[in-house]
Residue frames relative to the residue before (quaternion, step in Angstrom):
aa qw qx qy qz dx dy dz
M 1.0000 0.0000 0.0000 0.0000 0.00 0.00 0.00
N 0.0397 -0.7674 0.6399 0.0044 3.57 -0.80 1.04
T 0.2346 -0.7813 0.5602 0.1439 3.58 -0.85 0.89
F 0.6586 0.4158 -0.2962 0.5529 3.57 1.32 -0.05
E 0.5269 -0.6414 0.4544 0.3233 3.56 -1.02 0.73
S 0.4616 -0.6865 0.4955 0.2647 3.57 -0.90 0.95
S 0.8403 0.2304 -0.1856 0.4543 3.53 -1.28 0.60
I 0.6060 0.5055 -0.3684 0.4915 3.59 1.23 0.41
T 0.4362 -0.7029 0.5035 0.2493 3.58 -0.80 1.03
F 0.0848 0.7790 -0.6194 0.0487 3.57 -1.07 0.77
R 0.3493 -0.6890 0.5904 0.2338 3.54 -1.30 0.40
P 0.4469 -0.7319 0.4358 0.2733 3.60 -0.42 1.18
E 0.6872 0.5091 -0.3006 0.4222 3.60 0.83 -0.95
E 0.6719 0.4772 -0.2956 0.4832 3.61 1.22 -0.41
N 0.6773 0.5138 -0.2791 0.4464 3.59 1.26 -0.19
I 0.7155 0.2780 -0.2558 0.5877 3.55 1.24 0.43
A 0.2233 -0.7958 0.5559 0.0883 3.56 -0.93 0.95
Y 0.5176 -0.6034 0.5091 0.3299 3.53 -1.26 0.53
A 0.0950 -0.7511 0.6483 0.0805 3.55 -1.26 0.53
D 0.5589 -0.6356 0.4183 0.3297 3.58 -0.86 0.96
G 0.8718 0.0671 -0.0763 0.4792 3.53 -0.92 1.01
S 0.6824 0.4997 -0.2625 0.4644 3.58 1.20 0.37
V 0.3065 -0.6439 0.6521 0.2575 3.46 -1.49 0.09
V 0.1334 -0.7856 0.6025 0.0451 3.57 -0.75 1.09
S 0.0377 -0.7892 0.6122 0.0305 3.59 -0.99 0.79
K 0.0532 -0.7776 0.6265 0.0023 3.52 -1.20 0.67
M 0.3568 -0.7481 0.5262 0.1902 3.55 -0.67 1.16
V 0.2530 -0.7445 0.6005 0.1456 3.57 -0.97 0.92
I 0.7737 -0.0771 0.1012 0.6206 3.56 0.86 -1.08
K 0.0161 -0.7693 0.6387 0.0079 3.55 -1.05 0.81
K 0.0856 0.7825 -0.6039 0.1254 3.55 -0.62 1.22
P 0.6398 -0.5168 0.3835 0.4201 3.62 -1.18 0.31
T 0.7075 0.4643 -0.2567 0.4669 3.61 1.12 -0.62
G 0.7906 -0.2089 0.1245 0.5620 3.61 1.25 -0.10
N 0.1994 -0.7803 0.5774 0.1341 3.51 -1.30 0.05
I 0.2421 -0.7167 0.6334 0.1627 3.52 -1.39 0.30
T 0.0037 0.8077 -0.5858 0.0668 3.54 -0.76 1.11
L 0.2901 -0.7179 0.6061 0.1819 3.56 -1.12 0.77
F 0.0774 -0.7810 0.6189 0.0313 3.57 -1.12 0.75
A 0.0752 -0.7425 0.6621 0.0680 3.55 -1.25 0.62
F 0.1251 -0.8058 0.5785 0.0171 3.58 -0.68 1.15
D 0.3344 -0.6974 0.5910 0.2292 3.58 -0.90 0.89
K 0.6790 -0.4779 0.3586 0.4267 3.58 -1.25 0.43
D 0.8359 0.1848 -0.2001 0.4765 3.54 -1.09 0.95
E 0.5472 0.5664 -0.4228 0.4483 3.61 1.23 0.18
G 0.0645 0.8163 -0.5727 0.0391 3.59 -1.22 0.23
L 0.4285 -0.6249 0.5653 0.3262 3.49 -1.36 -0.35
A 0.4634 -0.6926 0.4847 0.2658 3.56 -0.82 1.03
E 0.6601 -0.5120 0.3747 0.4022 3.54 -1.25 0.47
H 0.1810 0.7514 -0.6120 0.1673 3.54 -0.93 1.01
S 0.2014 -0.7410 0.6138 0.1832 3.57 -1.30 0.00
V 0.1753 -0.7572 0.6194 0.1112 3.54 -1.28 0.44
P 0.5107 -0.6796 0.4327 0.3003 3.60 -1.09 0.59
H 0.6639 0.4575 -0.2977 0.5111 3.60 1.22 0.45
D 0.5297 -0.5872 0.4945 0.3606 3.57 -1.23 0.42
V 0.1018 -0.7830 0.6133 0.0211 3.55 -1.09 0.81
L 0.1359 -0.7552 0.6362 0.0807 3.56 -0.99 0.91
I 0.0532 -0.7739 0.6280 0.0617 3.56 -0.97 0.81
Q 0.1363 -0.7432 0.6500 0.0805 3.52 -1.24 0.69
I 0.3422 -0.7223 0.5636 0.2087 3.56 -0.85 0.99
L 0.2378 -0.8028 0.5404 0.0827 3.55 -0.72 1.17
D 0.7840 -0.0015 0.0390 0.6195 3.57 1.20 -0.61
G 0.8137 0.2408 -0.1803 0.4974 3.58 -1.03 0.75
M 0.4152 -0.6685 0.5416 0.2956 3.53 -1.18 -0.70
A 0.2104 -0.7788 0.5826 0.0987 3.53 -1.21 0.57
E 0.2916 -0.6833 0.6336 0.2159 3.50 -1.26 0.57
I 0.0190 -0.8101 0.5856 -0.0225 3.57 -0.65 1.08
M 0.1916 -0.7334 0.6402 0.1247 3.49 -1.32 0.43
I 0.0045 0.7755 -0.6306 0.0287 3.57 -0.83 1.03
G 0.8441 -0.0625 0.0095 0.5324 3.55 -0.62 1.13
G 0.7243 -0.4468 0.2350 0.4696 3.58 1.05 0.77
N 0.6354 0.5205 -0.3303 0.4650 3.60 1.28 -0.03
P 0.2801 -0.7849 0.5280 0.1633 3.63 -0.54 1.13
Q 0.0195 0.7755 -0.6304 0.0275 3.55 -1.16 0.71
I 0.2606 -0.7094 0.6254 0.1944 3.54 -1.27 0.45
I 0.0273 -0.7853 0.6182 0.0212 3.58 -0.89 0.92
H 0.2847 -0.7917 0.5339 0.0840 3.52 -1.04 0.96
K 0.7449 -0.3791 0.3152 0.4494 3.53 -1.39 0.23
G 0.7994 0.2724 -0.2338 0.4817 3.54 -0.92 1.00
E 0.6555 0.5018 -0.3184 0.4660 3.60 1.21 -0.31
C 0.2161 -0.7545 0.6101 0.1087 3.53 -1.28 0.60
I 0.0094 -0.7693 0.6379 0.0340 3.53 -1.29 0.39
I 0.3233 -0.7323 0.5681 0.1910 3.57 -1.17 0.62
F 0.2298 -0.7117 0.6488 0.1408 3.52 -1.03 0.94
P 0.3129 -0.7692 0.5186 0.2038 3.62 -0.47 1.10
S 0.6201 -0.5576 0.4037 0.3762 3.55 -1.17 0.61
N 0.8642 0.1570 -0.1385 0.4575 3.52 -1.23 0.73
V 0.5734 0.5226 -0.4066 0.4825 3.61 1.17 0.55
S 0.4631 -0.7020 0.4597 0.2854 3.57 -0.76 1.01
H 0.0429 0.7833 -0.6176 0.0559 3.55 -1.13 0.78
S 0.0445 -0.7740 0.6308 0.0310 3.55 -1.28 0.43
L 0.2284 -0.7566 0.5985 0.1309 3.57 -1.32 0.34
K 0.0240 -0.7760 0.6302 0.0063 3.56 -1.16 0.68
A 0.3176 -0.7482 0.5566 0.1721 3.56 -0.94 0.96
K 0.2004 -0.7669 0.6018 0.0973 3.59 -0.44 1.21
E 0.7227 0.0249 -0.0537 0.6887 3.52 1.43 -0.37
K 0.6815 -0.4462 0.3380 0.4714 3.61 -1.19 0.20
F 0.1146 0.7847 -0.6077 0.0417 3.56 -1.09 0.66
K 0.2396 -0.7287 0.6250 0.1448 3.50 -1.35 0.50
M 0.0104 -0.7984 0.6021 -0.0009 3.54 -1.12 0.66
M 0.2785 -0.6891 0.6351 0.2103 3.48 -1.40 0.35
L 0.1638 -0.7840 0.5963 0.0541 3.55 -0.84 1.06
I 0.0689 -0.7750 0.6281 0.0099 3.54 -0.90 1.01
M 0.0756 -0.7974 0.5987 -0.0026 3.56 -0.62 1.20
I 0.1630 -0.7720 0.6113 0.0611 3.54 -0.84 1.07
K 0.1976 -0.8241 0.5248 0.0804 3.56 -0.54 1.17
S 0.8100 0.0554 -0.0423 0.5823 3.61 1.14 -0.39
């Protein structure tokens, strides 16, 4: 399932909008082997600590995020990427609004 038209150029950060007091997500591609999802986090929103059995790469598209991977806090900014390794707990917190693209590889 692709929610974006194939072979058409797009800017990820322009294809998802912030919503007051919310986390917004929009699927770009969903396949059995992995998916790509856009997220927009309002200030003070986040994702609770969790882990997944797959590697995940995130790229910050706008703003900055405070993340925790395996108990280690980090700040990542627009243009930076980080990998969440499989089966390691992680969480995200928006100290300011931020957008990200998440790429999960399942196989």
